[in-house]
C-alpha positions as CSV (number, residue, x, y, z in Angstrom):
1,M,116.1,94.2,123.5
2,K,112.5,95.2,123.9
3,T,110.4,97.6,122.3
4,K,108.3,99.8,124.7
5,E,104.8,98.5,125.1
6,E,102.9,101.9,124.2
7,L,105.2,102.3,120.9
8,Q,104.1,98.2,119.6
9,G,103.2,97.9,116.0
10,Y,105.1,101.0,114.8
11,P,107.4,101.2,112.3
12,F,110.9,101.1,113.1
13,G,113.6,102.4,111.1
14,L,117.3,102.5,111.3
15,F,120.0,103.7,108.8
16,D,121.4,100.7,107.3
17,Y,124.2,99.5,104.7
18,F,122.6,98.6,101.2
19,S,123.8,98.4,97.8
20,D,121.7,97.8,94.6
21,D,125.0,96.5,92.3
22,C,124.9,92.8,93.9
23,P,123.3,92.5,91.2
24,S,121.4,95.4,90.0
25,T,118.4,93.8,90.1
26,G,115.7,96.9,91.9
27,N,115.8,94.8,94.7
28,P,118.4,96.0,97.5
29,L,121.0,93.8,99.0
30,M,121.2,94.8,103.1
31,L,123.4,93.8,105.8
32,L,121.2,93.4,108.4
33,T,121.3,91.4,112.6
34,D,118.0,89.6,113.7
35,Y,118.6,91.1,116.9
36,Q,118.0,94.8,115.4
37,L,114.3,96.1,116.1
38,N,113.6,96.7,112.4
39,V,114.1,93.7,111.5
40,K,112.5,91.8,114.8
41,N,109.2,94.3,113.6
42,A,109.6,92.8,110.4
43,R,110.0,89.4,111.3
44,E,106.3,89.6,113.2
45,N,104.6,91.7,110.3
46,D,105.5,88.7,107.6
47,F,108.7,90.6,106.8
48,K,106.9,93.3,105.1
49,V,109.3,96.5,105.2
50,S,110.1,100.2,103.4
51,L,113.2,101.6,102.9
52,M,113.4,105.3,102.5
53,I,116.3,106.5,99.9
54,Q,117.9,110.0,99.8
55,K,120.6,111.6,98.1
56,F,122.8,113.8,100.9
57,S,125.6,116.8,100.4
58,K,128.1,118.2,102.5
59,N,127.3,121.5,100.5
60,E,126.6,124.5,102.7
61,T,123.4,125.1,100.1
62,Y,122.2,121.8,100.2
63,F,118.2,121.6,101.4
64,P,116.9,118.1,102.0
65,M,113.0,119.3,101.8
66,A,114.1,120.3,97.8
67,E,116.1,116.9,96.9
68,P,114.2,113.9,95.2
69,R,113.4,110.7,97.8
70,L,111.6,107.7,97.3
71,N,110.2,105.1,99.8
72,L,110.4,101.4,98.5
73,F,108.1,98.9,99.8
74,G,108.6,95.0,99.9
75,K,109.4,91.9,101.8
76,L,112.7,91.5,103.4
77,V,114.3,87.8,102.0
78,K,117.0,86.3,104.3
79,I,119.9,84.7,101.5
80,E,120.8,81.7,103.0
81,N,122.4,80.2,99.7
82,D,126.5,79.7,100.7
83,E,127.2,80.2,97.5
84,E,125.0,83.6,96.8
85,I,126.3,84.7,100.2
86,Q,130.0,84.7,99.1
87,A,129.1,86.3,95.3
88,V,126.7,89.6,97.1
89,Q,129.5,89.4,100.0
90,E,132.2,90.5,98.2
91,C,130.4,92.5,95.8
92,F,128.6,94.1,98.6
93,L,132.4,95.0,100.8
94,K,133.2,96.4,97.4
95,K,131.0,99.3,98.1
96,H,130.8,98.9,101.8
97,P,134.4,98.4,102.9
98,R,133.7,99.1,106.2
99,A,131.4,96.8,106.4
100,R,133.7,93.8,106.4
101,G,133.6,93.0,110.3
102,W,129.7,92.7,110.1
103,I,129.9,90.1,107.3
104,P,128.5,86.6,107.9
105,G,130.6,84.0,109.8
106,R,133.1,87.0,111.6
107,G,131.5,86.5,115.1
108,H,128.8,88.6,114.6
109,E,125.2,87.4,113.6
110,F,124.3,89.7,110.7
111,N,123.1,88.6,107.5
112,F,122.4,89.4,103.7
113,Y,118.6,90.2,103.1
114,R,117.2,91.1,99.6
115,L,114.2,93.6,99.6
116,K,112.1,92.4,97.1
117,V,110.2,95.6,95.8
118,V,106.6,95.8,95.6
119,D,105.6,99.6,95.2
120,I,107.4,102.7,95.1
121,Y,106.7,106.5,96.1
122,F,108.3,109.2,94.9
123,V,109.0,112.9,96.2
124,G,110.6,114.8,93.4
125,G,111.3,117.4,95.5
126,F,109.2,120.8,97.2
127,G,106.6,122.6,95.2
128,D,104.2,122.1,92.7
129,K,106.8,122.1,89.5
130,R,108.2,118.1,90.7
131,Y,106.0,114.6,90.4
132,I,104.9,113.2,93.6
133,G,103.0,109.8,93.8
134,Y,103.4,106.3,93.3
135,I,105.7,105.1,90.4
136,D,104.5,102.1,88.5
137,L,106.4,98.6,89.3
138,T,107.2,97.9,85.6
139,Y,108.4,101.5,84.6
140,Y,111.0,101.2,88.1
141,K,112.2,97.7,87.1
142,S,112.8,99.0,83.5
143,A,114.8,102.2,84.2
144,Q,118.6,101.7,83.8
145,V,121.5,100.3,86.9
146,G,121.8,102.0,90.1
147,L,119.7,103.1,93.1
148,P,118.0,105.5,93.0
149,R,117.1,104.2,89.7
150,L,114.4,106.9,89.6
151,Y,116.6,109.9,89.6
152,M,117.8,109.0,86.8
153,Q,114.5,109.6,85.0
154,N,113.0,112.9,83.5
155,L,110.3,112.7,86.1
């Protein structure tokens, strides 16, 4: 699939499975296919990507602009070691059992990638009483387990 000529160079985001539990490092694990436009664009941009994370709710009073969210910037690194693939696959499927059909070796050309985080931008919500800005990477890495790590912090 080709992108439109006039859109060349624009970032391309898709909804993708991710986990920070395999193991919990602050560098999310993602299951992606090299045929996705976002992966193709990353390949052409030295594998630089960003991942926006926000908690969603089915509650009828849910207002997404008031909810915290963060954007992780980093590089995609393909996991190619067979032992590591087996280890992360088992963990990843516990979190996303519906992804079973896309795991490597099942006839689809999906691979596990790790997003090596180099910077973080956090929006604590809507209004002047919430923190909005960049988060120190050392602070992020020292937070307790689980993504989004910063939701558990008092910013």
